[in-house]
PDB file of N, CA, C and O in Angstrom:
ATOM      1  N   MET A   1      -7.075 -29.323 -47.145  1.00  0.00           N
ATOM      2  CA  MET A   1      -7.477 -27.964 -46.867  1.00  0.00           C
ATOM      3  C   MET A   1      -6.260 -27.059 -46.989  1.00  0.00           C
ATOM      4  O   MET A   1      -5.198 -27.351 -46.439  1.00  0.00           O
ATOM      5  N   LEU A   2      -6.420 -25.981 -47.699  1.00  0.00           N
ATOM      6  CA  LEU A   2      -5.328 -25.039 -47.891  1.00  0.00           C
ATOM      7  C   LEU A   2      -5.339 -23.992 -46.793  1.00  0.00           C
ATOM      8  O   LEU A   2      -6.389 -23.466 -46.423  1.00  0.00           O
ATOM      9  N   ILE A   3      -4.162 -23.702 -46.283  1.00  0.00           N
ATOM     10  CA  ILE A   3      -4.019 -22.673 -45.256  1.00  0.00           C
ATOM     11  C   ILE A   3      -3.001 -21.667 -45.759  1.00  0.00           C
ATOM     12  O   ILE A   3      -1.905 -22.034 -46.183  1.00  0.00           O
ATOM     13  N   VAL A   4      -3.375 -20.386 -45.708  1.00  0.00           N
ATOM     14  CA  VAL A   4      -2.481 -19.317 -46.131  1.00  0.00           C
ATOM     15  C   VAL A   4      -2.219 -18.437 -44.917  1.00  0.00           C
ATOM     16  O   VAL A   4      -3.145 -17.876 -44.332  1.00  0.00           O
ATOM     17  N   GLN A   5      -0.966 -18.325 -44.550  1.00  0.00           N
ATOM     18  CA  GLN A   5      -0.588 -17.483 -43.424  1.00  0.00           C
ATOM     19  C   GLN A   5      -0.581 -16.022 -43.876  1.00  0.00           C
ATOM     20  O   GLN A   5       0.094 -15.667 -44.842  1.00  0.00           O
ATOM     21  N   VAL A   6      -1.340 -15.179 -43.167  1.00  0.00           N
ATOM     22  CA  VAL A   6      -1.409 -13.758 -43.496  1.00  0.00           C
ATOM     23  C   VAL A   6      -0.727 -12.987 -42.389  1.00  0.00           C
ATOM     24  O   VAL A   6      -1.071 -13.120 -41.214  1.00  0.00           O
ATOM     25  N   LYS A   7       0.252 -12.174 -42.777  1.00  0.00           N
ATOM     26  CA  LYS A   7       0.981 -11.372 -41.798  1.00  0.00           C
ATOM     27  C   LYS A   7       0.165 -10.136 -41.423  1.00  0.00           C
ATOM     28  O   LYS A   7      -0.740  -9.725 -42.148  1.00  0.00           O
ATOM     29  N   GLU A   8       0.497  -9.571 -40.305  1.00  0.00           N
ATOM     30  CA  GLU A   8      -0.175  -8.366 -39.820  1.00  0.00           C
ATOM     31  C   GLU A   8       0.029  -7.224 -40.813  1.00  0.00           C
ATOM     32  O   GLU A   8       1.161  -6.894 -41.167  1.00  0.00           O
ATOM     33  N   GLY A   9      -1.056  -6.633 -41.250  1.00  0.00           N
ATOM     34  CA  GLY A   9      -0.984  -5.499 -42.169  1.00  0.00           C
ATOM     35  C   GLY A   9      -0.773  -5.883 -43.626  1.00  0.00           C
ATOM     36  O   GLY A   9      -0.629  -5.011 -44.482  1.00  0.00           O
ATOM     37  N   GLU A  10      -0.755  -7.172 -43.912  1.00  0.00           N
ATOM     38  CA  GLU A  10      -0.569  -7.613 -45.299  1.00  0.00           C
ATOM     39  C   GLU A  10      -1.882  -7.421 -46.067  1.00  0.00           C
ATOM     40  O   GLU A  10      -2.948  -7.768 -45.557  1.00  0.00           O
ATOM     41  N   PRO A  11      -1.818  -6.877 -47.273  1.00  0.00           N
ATOM     42  CA  PRO A  11      -3.056  -6.660 -48.034  1.00  0.00           C
ATOM     43  C   PRO A  11      -3.734  -7.982 -48.400  1.00  0.00           C
ATOM     44  O   PRO A  11      -3.074  -8.995 -48.634  1.00  0.00           O
ATOM     45  N   ILE A  12      -5.044  -7.943 -48.443  1.00  0.00           N
ATOM     46  CA  ILE A  12      -5.818  -9.143 -48.747  1.00  0.00           C
ATOM     47  C   ILE A  12      -5.542  -9.631 -50.166  1.00  0.00           C
ATOM     48  O   ILE A  12      -5.627 -10.830 -50.434  1.00  0.00           O
ATOM     49  N   GLU A  13      -5.213  -8.716 -51.075  1.00  0.00           N
ATOM     50  CA  GLU A  13      -4.909  -9.110 -52.453  1.00  0.00           C
ATOM     51  C   GLU A  13      -3.693 -10.034 -52.515  1.00  0.00           C
ATOM     52  O   GLU A  13      -3.662 -10.986 -53.295  1.00  0.00           O
ATOM     53  N   LYS A  14      -2.704  -9.744 -51.690  1.00  0.00           N
ATOM     54  CA  LYS A  14      -1.486 -10.565 -51.659  1.00  0.00           C
ATOM     55  C   LYS A  14      -1.795 -11.957 -51.101  1.00  0.00           C
ATOM     56  O   LYS A  14      -1.297 -12.963 -51.605  1.00  0.00           O
ATOM     57  N   ALA A  15      -2.614 -12.000 -50.065  1.00  0.00           N
ATOM     58  CA  ALA A  15      -3.000 -13.287 -49.490  1.00  0.00           C
ATOM     59  C   ALA A  15      -3.835 -14.096 -50.489  1.00  0.00           C
ATOM     60  O   ALA A  15      -3.685 -15.314 -50.589  1.00  0.00           O
ATOM     61  N   LEU A  16      -4.702 -13.419 -51.216  1.00  0.00           N
ATOM     62  CA  LEU A  16      -5.519 -14.083 -52.218  1.00  0.00           C
ATOM     63  C   LEU A  16      -4.651 -14.639 -53.342  1.00  0.00           C
ATOM     64  O   LEU A  16      -4.917 -15.727 -53.855  1.00  0.00           O
ATOM     65  N   LYS A  17      -3.625 -13.903 -53.722  1.00  0.00           N
ATOM     66  CA  LYS A  17      -2.694 -14.355 -54.755  1.00  0.00           C
ATOM     67  C   LYS A  17      -1.959 -15.617 -54.295  1.00  0.00           C
ATOM     68  O   LYS A  17      -1.770 -16.546 -55.080  1.00  0.00           O
ATOM     69  N   LYS A  18      -1.545 -15.651 -53.026  1.00  0.00           N
ATOM     70  CA  LYS A  18      -0.890 -16.838 -52.472  1.00  0.00           C
ATOM     71  C   LYS A  18      -1.836 -18.040 -52.498  1.00  0.00           C
ATOM     72  O   LYS A  18      -1.440 -19.153 -52.842  1.00  0.00           O
ATOM     73  N   PHE A  19      -3.100 -17.787 -52.124  1.00  0.00           N
ATOM     74  CA  PHE A  19      -4.088 -18.859 -52.112  1.00  0.00           C
ATOM     75  C   PHE A  19      -4.302 -19.421 -53.516  1.00  0.00           C
ATOM     76  O   PHE A  19      -4.339 -20.637 -53.706  1.00  0.00           O
ATOM     77  N   LYS A  20      -4.443 -18.530 -54.495  1.00  0.00           N
ATOM     78  CA  LYS A  20      -4.664 -18.972 -55.866  1.00  0.00           C
ATOM     79  C   LYS A  20      -3.494 -19.803 -56.373  1.00  0.00           C
ATOM     80  O   LYS A  20      -3.695 -20.795 -57.073  1.00  0.00           O
ATOM     81  N   LYS A  21      -2.276 -19.405 -56.024  1.00  0.00           N
ATOM     82  CA  LYS A  21      -1.094 -20.141 -56.461  1.00  0.00           C
ATOM     83  C   LYS A  21      -1.065 -21.538 -55.831  1.00  0.00           C
ATOM     84  O   LYS A  21      -0.763 -22.519 -56.511  1.00  0.00           O
ATOM     85  N   LYS A  22      -1.377 -21.627 -54.537  1.00  0.00           N
ATOM     86  CA  LYS A  22      -1.420 -22.929 -53.866  1.00  0.00           C
ATOM     87  C   LYS A  22      -2.510 -23.810 -54.466  1.00  0.00           C
ATOM     88  O   LYS A  22      -2.306 -25.003 -54.688  1.00  0.00           O
ATOM     89  N   PHE A  23      -3.666 -23.209 -54.724  1.00  0.00           N
ATOM     90  CA  PHE A  23      -4.792 -23.949 -55.282  1.00  0.00           C
ATOM     91  C   PHE A  23      -4.455 -24.485 -56.666  1.00  0.00           C
ATOM     92  O   PHE A  23      -4.804 -25.618 -56.999  1.00  0.00           O
ATOM     93  N   GLU A  24      -3.779 -23.675 -57.471  1.00  0.00           N
ATOM     94  CA  GLU A  24      -3.389 -24.094 -58.820  1.00  0.00           C
ATOM     95  C   GLU A  24      -2.423 -25.279 -58.749  1.00  0.00           C
ATOM     96  O   GLU A  24      -2.503 -26.189 -59.574  1.00  0.00           O
ATOM     97  N   LYS A  25      -1.523 -25.275 -57.783  1.00  0.00           N
ATOM     98  CA  LYS A  25      -0.544 -26.356 -57.649  1.00  0.00           C
ATOM     99  C   LYS A  25      -1.196 -27.681 -57.260  1.00  0.00           C
ATOM    100  O   LYS A  25      -0.658 -28.742 -57.578  1.00  0.00           O
ATOM    101  N   THR A  26      -2.341 -27.643 -56.579  1.00  0.00           N
ATOM    102  CA  THR A  26      -3.001 -28.885 -56.188  1.00  0.00           C
ATOM    103  C   THR A  26      -3.561 -29.634 -57.381  1.00  0.00           C
ATOM    104  O   THR A  26      -3.683 -30.858 -57.336  1.00  0.00           O
ATOM    105  N   GLY A  27      -3.909 -28.915 -58.464  1.00  0.00           N
ATOM    106  CA  GLY A  27      -4.398 -29.556 -59.679  1.00  0.00           C
ATOM    107  C   GLY A  27      -5.860 -29.962 -59.624  1.00  0.00           C
ATOM    108  O   GLY A  27      -6.289 -30.807 -60.410  1.00  0.00           O
ATOM    109  N   VAL A  28      -6.631 -29.388 -58.723  1.00  0.00           N
ATOM    110  CA  VAL A  28      -8.041 -29.745 -58.562  1.00  0.00           C
ATOM    111  C   VAL A  28      -8.842 -29.379 -59.807  1.00  0.00           C
ATOM    112  O   VAL A  28      -9.632 -30.189 -60.293  1.00  0.00           O
ATOM    113  N   VAL A  29      -8.648 -28.179 -60.324  1.00  0.00           N
ATOM    114  CA  VAL A  29      -9.410 -27.729 -61.484  1.00  0.00           C
ATOM    115  C   VAL A  29      -9.053 -28.579 -62.702  1.00  0.00           C
ATOM    116  O   VAL A  29      -9.934 -28.954 -63.475  1.00  0.00           O
ATOM    117  N   ARG A  30      -7.777 -28.882 -62.877  1.00  0.00           N
ATOM    118  CA  ARG A  30      -7.340 -29.709 -63.994  1.00  0.00           C
ATOM    119  C   ARG A  30      -7.992 -31.085 -63.931  1.00  0.00           C
ATOM    120  O   ARG A  30      -8.441 -31.620 -64.944  1.00  0.00           O
ATOM    121  N   GLU A  31      -8.036 -31.647 -62.726  1.00  0.00           N
ATOM    122  CA  GLU A  31      -8.651 -32.966 -62.533  1.00  0.00           C
ATOM    123  C   GLU A  31     -10.148 -32.926 -62.829  1.00  0.00           C
ATOM    124  O   GLU A  31     -10.682 -33.843 -63.454  1.00  0.00           O
ATOM    125  N   LEU A  32     -10.828 -31.867 -62.383  1.00  0.00           N
ATOM    126  CA  LEU A  32     -12.262 -31.737 -62.652  1.00  0.00           C
ATOM    127  C   LEU A  32     -12.545 -31.658 -64.144  1.00  0.00           C
ATOM    128  O   LEU A  32     -13.476 -32.295 -64.635  1.00  0.00           O
ATOM    129  N   ARG A  33     -11.750 -30.883 -64.865  1.00  0.00           N
ATOM    130  CA  ARG A  33     -11.951 -30.767 -66.305  1.00  0.00           C
ATOM    131  C   ARG A  33     -11.689 -32.098 -66.997  1.00  0.00           C
ATOM    132  O   ARG A  33     -12.380 -32.451 -67.952  1.00  0.00           O
ATOM    133  N   ARG A  34     -10.699 -32.833 -66.520  1.00  0.00           N
ATOM    134  CA  ARG A  34     -10.376 -34.117 -67.119  1.00  0.00           C
ATOM    135  C   ARG A  34     -11.511 -35.114 -66.905  1.00  0.00           C
ATOM    136  O   ARG A  34     -11.784 -35.937 -67.778  1.00  0.00           O
ATOM    137  N   ARG A  35     -12.166 -35.048 -65.766  1.00  0.00           N
ATOM    138  CA  ARG A  35     -13.234 -35.986 -65.441  1.00  0.00           C
ATOM    139  C   ARG A  35     -14.586 -35.623 -66.053  1.00  0.00           C
ATOM    140  O   ARG A  35     -15.518 -36.425 -65.988  1.00  0.00           O
ATOM    141  N   GLN A  36     -14.712 -34.464 -66.631  1.00  0.00           N
ATOM    142  CA  GLN A  36     -15.994 -34.053 -67.188  1.00  0.00           C
ATOM    143  C   GLN A  36     -16.427 -34.911 -68.364  1.00  0.00           C
ATOM    144  O   GLN A  36     -17.621 -35.114 -68.585  1.00  0.00           O
ATOM    145  N   SER A  37     -15.465 -35.410 -69.113  1.00  0.00           N
ATOM    146  CA  SER A  37     -15.816 -36.250 -70.251  1.00  0.00           C
ATOM    147  C   SER A  37     -14.948 -37.494 -70.251  1.00  0.00           C
ATOM    148  O   SER A  37     -13.783 -37.459 -69.856  1.00  0.00           O
ATOM    149  N   PHE A  38     -15.532 -38.589 -70.699  1.00  0.00           N
ATOM    150  CA  PHE A  38     -14.813 -39.849 -70.735  1.00  0.00           C
ATOM    151  C   PHE A  38     -14.004 -39.936 -72.024  1.00  0.00           C
ATOM    152  O   PHE A  38     -14.492 -39.594 -73.101  1.00  0.00           O
ATOM    153  N   THR A  39     -12.768 -40.395 -71.900  1.00  0.00           N
ATOM    154  CA  THR A  39     -11.904 -40.609 -73.056  1.00  0.00           C
ATOM    155  C   THR A  39     -11.509 -42.071 -73.083  1.00  0.00           C
ATOM    156  O   THR A  39     -11.009 -42.610 -72.096  1.00  0.00           O
ATOM    157  N   LYS A  40     -11.737 -42.701 -74.210  1.00  0.00           N
ATOM    158  CA  LYS A  40     -11.365 -44.101 -74.335  1.00  0.00           C
ATOM    159  C   LYS A  40      -9.852 -44.248 -74.176  1.00  0.00           C
ATOM    160  O   LYS A  40      -9.088 -43.339 -74.501  1.00  0.00           O
ATOM    161  N   LYS A  41      -9.439 -45.406 -73.671  1.00  0.00           N
ATOM    162  CA  LYS A  41      -8.019 -45.634 -73.446  1.00  0.00           C
ATOM    163  C   LYS A  41      -7.230 -45.584 -74.747  1.00  0.00           C
ATOM    164  O   LYS A  41      -6.100 -45.094 -74.770  1.00  0.00           O
ATOM    165  N   SER A  42      -7.814 -46.084 -75.825  1.00  0.00           N
ATOM    166  CA  SER A  42      -7.103 -46.073 -77.103  1.00  0.00           C
ATOM    167  C   SER A  42      -6.874 -44.645 -77.590  1.00  0.00           C
ATOM    168  O   SER A  42      -5.828 -44.343 -78.165  1.00  0.00           O
ATOM    169  N   VAL A  43      -7.848 -43.769 -77.362  1.00  0.00           N
ATOM    170  CA  VAL A  43      -7.723 -42.378 -77.780  1.00  0.00           C
ATOM    171  C   VAL A  43      -6.689 -41.670 -76.902  1.00  0.00           C
ATOM    172  O   VAL A  43      -5.870 -40.898 -77.402  1.00  0.00           O
ATOM    173  N   ALA A  44      -6.729 -41.931 -75.617  1.00  0.00           N
ATOM    174  CA  ALA A  44      -5.760 -41.319 -74.707  1.00  0.00           C
ATOM    175  C   ALA A  44      -4.345 -41.760 -75.062  1.00  0.00           C
ATOM    176  O   ALA A  44      -3.420 -40.947 -75.061  1.00  0.00           O
ATOM    177  N   ARG A  45      -4.175 -43.026 -75.360  1.00  0.00           N
ATOM    178  CA  ARG A  45      -2.856 -43.551 -75.727  1.00  0.00           C
ATOM    179  C   ARG A  45      -2.377 -42.913 -77.031  1.00  0.00           C
ATOM    180  O   ARG A  45      -1.202 -42.570 -77.158  1.00  0.00           O
ATOM    181  N   ARG A  46      -3.278 -42.753 -77.995  1.00  0.00           N
ATOM    182  CA  ARG A  46      -2.925 -42.130 -79.267  1.00  0.00           C
ATOM    183  C   ARG A  46      -2.460 -40.697 -79.050  1.00  0.00           C
ATOM    184  O   ARG A  46      -1.469 -40.268 -79.641  1.00  0.00           O
ATOM    185  N   GLU A  47      -3.174 -39.953 -78.202  1.00  0.00           N
ATOM    186  CA  GLU A  47      -2.782 -38.574 -77.889  1.00  0.00           C
ATOM    187  C   GLU A  47      -1.419 -38.529 -77.214  1.00  0.00           C
ATOM    188  O   GLU A  47      -0.604 -37.652 -77.498  1.00  0.00           O
ATOM    189  N   GLU A  48      -1.177 -39.485 -76.315  1.00  0.00           N
ATOM    190  CA  GLU A  48       0.099 -39.553 -75.618  1.00  0.00           C
ATOM    191  C   GLU A  48       1.243 -39.798 -76.612  1.00  0.00           C
ATOM    192  O   GLU A  48       2.302 -39.180 -76.509  1.00  0.00           O
ATOM    193  N   ILE A  49       1.028 -40.685 -77.553  1.00  0.00           N
ATOM    194  CA  ILE A  49       2.044 -40.990 -78.563  1.00  0.00           C
ATOM    195  C   ILE A  49       2.286 -39.782 -79.462  1.00  0.00           C
ATOM    196  O   ILE A  49       3.429 -39.473 -79.796  1.00  0.00           O
ATOM    197  N   LYS A  50       1.209 -39.098 -79.853  1.00  0.00           N
ATOM    198  CA  LYS A  50       1.360 -37.901 -80.684  1.00  0.00           C
ATOM    199  C   LYS A  50       2.174 -36.831 -79.955  1.00  0.00           C
ATOM    200  O   LYS A  50       3.013 -36.166 -80.563  1.00  0.00           O
ATOM    201  N   GLY A  51       1.929 -36.668 -78.670  1.00  0.00           N
ATOM    202  CA  GLY A  51       2.686 -35.693 -77.888  1.00  0.00           C
ATOM    203  C   GLY A  51       4.153 -36.067 -77.786  1.00  0.00           C
ATOM    204  O   GLY A  51       5.027 -35.204 -77.865  1.00  0.00           O
ATOM    205  N   ALA A  52       4.425 -37.359 -77.612  1.00  0.00           N
ATOM    206  CA  ALA A  52       5.806 -37.823 -77.519  1.00  0.00           C
ATOM    207  C   ALA A  52       6.542 -37.599 -78.837  1.00  0.00           C
ATOM    208  O   ALA A  52       7.703 -37.188 -78.846  1.00  0.00           O
ATOM    209  N   ILE A  53       5.864 -37.870 -79.945  1.00  0.00           N
ATOM    210  CA  ILE A  53       6.481 -37.649 -81.258  1.00  0.00           C
ATOM    211  C   ILE A  53       6.774 -36.168 -81.453  1.00  0.00           C
ATOM    212  O   ILE A  53       7.839 -35.801 -81.949  1.00  0.00           O
ATOM    213  N   TYR A  54       5.839 -35.329 -81.067  1.00  0.00           N
ATOM    214  CA  TYR A  54       6.021 -33.875 -81.195  1.00  0.00           C
ATOM    215  C   TYR A  54       7.216 -33.402 -80.368  1.00  0.00           C
ATOM    216  O   TYR A  54       8.049 -32.642 -80.862  1.00  0.00           O
ATOM    217  N   ARG A  55       7.304 -33.849 -79.111  1.00  0.00           N
ATOM    218  CA  ARG A  55       8.423 -33.452 -78.256  1.00  0.00           C
ATOM    219  C   ARG A  55       9.747 -33.961 -78.805  1.00  0.00           C
ATOM    220  O   ARG A  55      10.754 -33.254 -78.754  1.00  0.00           O
ATOM    221  N   GLN A  56       9.753 -35.178 -79.327  1.00  0.00           N
ATOM    222  CA  GLN A  56      10.971 -35.749 -79.904  1.00  0.00           C
ATOM    223  C   GLN A  56      11.400 -34.930 -81.132  1.00  0.00           C
ATOM    224  O   GLN A  56      12.587 -34.671 -81.329  1.00  0.00           O
ATOM    225  N   HIS A  57      10.439 -34.536 -81.933  1.00  0.00           N
ATOM    226  CA  HIS A  57      10.726 -33.715 -83.107  1.00  0.00           C
ATOM    227  C   HIS A  57      11.337 -32.374 -82.687  1.00  0.00           C
ATOM    228  O   HIS A  57      12.282 -31.903 -83.320  1.00  0.00           O
ATOM    229  N   LEU A  58      10.812 -31.763 -81.635  1.00  0.00           N
ATOM    230  CA  LEU A  58      11.365 -30.497 -81.146  1.00  0.00           C
ATOM    231  C   LEU A  58      12.791 -30.673 -80.655  1.00  0.00           C
ATOM    232  O   LEU A  58      13.646 -29.824 -80.909  1.00  0.00           O
ATOM    233  N   ASN A  59      13.054 -31.771 -79.950  1.00  0.00           N
ATOM    234  CA  ASN A  59      14.399 -32.031 -79.439  1.00  0.00           C
ATOM    235  C   ASN A  59      15.388 -32.219 -80.572  1.00  0.00           C
ATOM    236  O   ASN A  59      16.529 -31.764 -80.483  1.00  0.00           O
ATOM    237  N   ILE A  60      14.967 -32.881 -81.631  1.00  0.00           N
ATOM    238  CA  ILE A  60      15.845 -33.099 -82.786  1.00  0.00           C
ATOM    239  C   ILE A  60      16.162 -31.760 -83.468  1.00  0.00           C
ATOM    240  O   ILE A  60      17.291 -31.531 -83.901  1.00  0.00           O
ATOM    241  N   GLN A  61      15.163 -30.887 -83.558  1.00  0.00           N
ATOM    242  CA  GLN A  61      15.381 -29.579 -84.190  1.00  0.00           C
ATOM    243  C   GLN A  61      16.346 -28.724 -83.397  1.00  0.00           C
ATOM    244  O   GLN A  61      17.118 -27.968 -83.987  1.00  0.00           O
ATOM    245  N   GLN A  62      16.328 -28.821 -82.062  1.00  0.00           N
ATOM    246  CA  GLN A  62      17.197 -28.004 -81.219  1.00  0.00           C
ATOM    247  C   GLN A  62      18.651 -28.428 -81.326  1.00  0.00           C
ATOM    248  O   GLN A  62      19.548 -27.595 -81.201  1.00  0.00           O
ATOM    249  N   ASP A  63      18.894 -29.696 -81.552  1.00  0.00           N
ATOM    250  CA  ASP A  63      20.276 -30.201 -81.630  1.00  0.00           C
ATOM    251  C   ASP A  63      20.918 -29.863 -82.910  1.00  0.00           C
ATOM    252  O   ASP A  63      22.077 -30.214 -83.132  1.00  0.00           O
TER     253      ASP A  63
END
């Protein structure tokens, strides 16, 4: 459960912004989207390898 401390006289918009930031950090929405569809392990592994190759390529270009 998320708790946001609101100071006296603090606008509700600021408190809502704090809540949204805390909620985003928990990763609940990301997890829900990930669980909406099943991905085979072989496909997930292939995507992981493609991402690693891409990041490695970027690192080589920067050097």
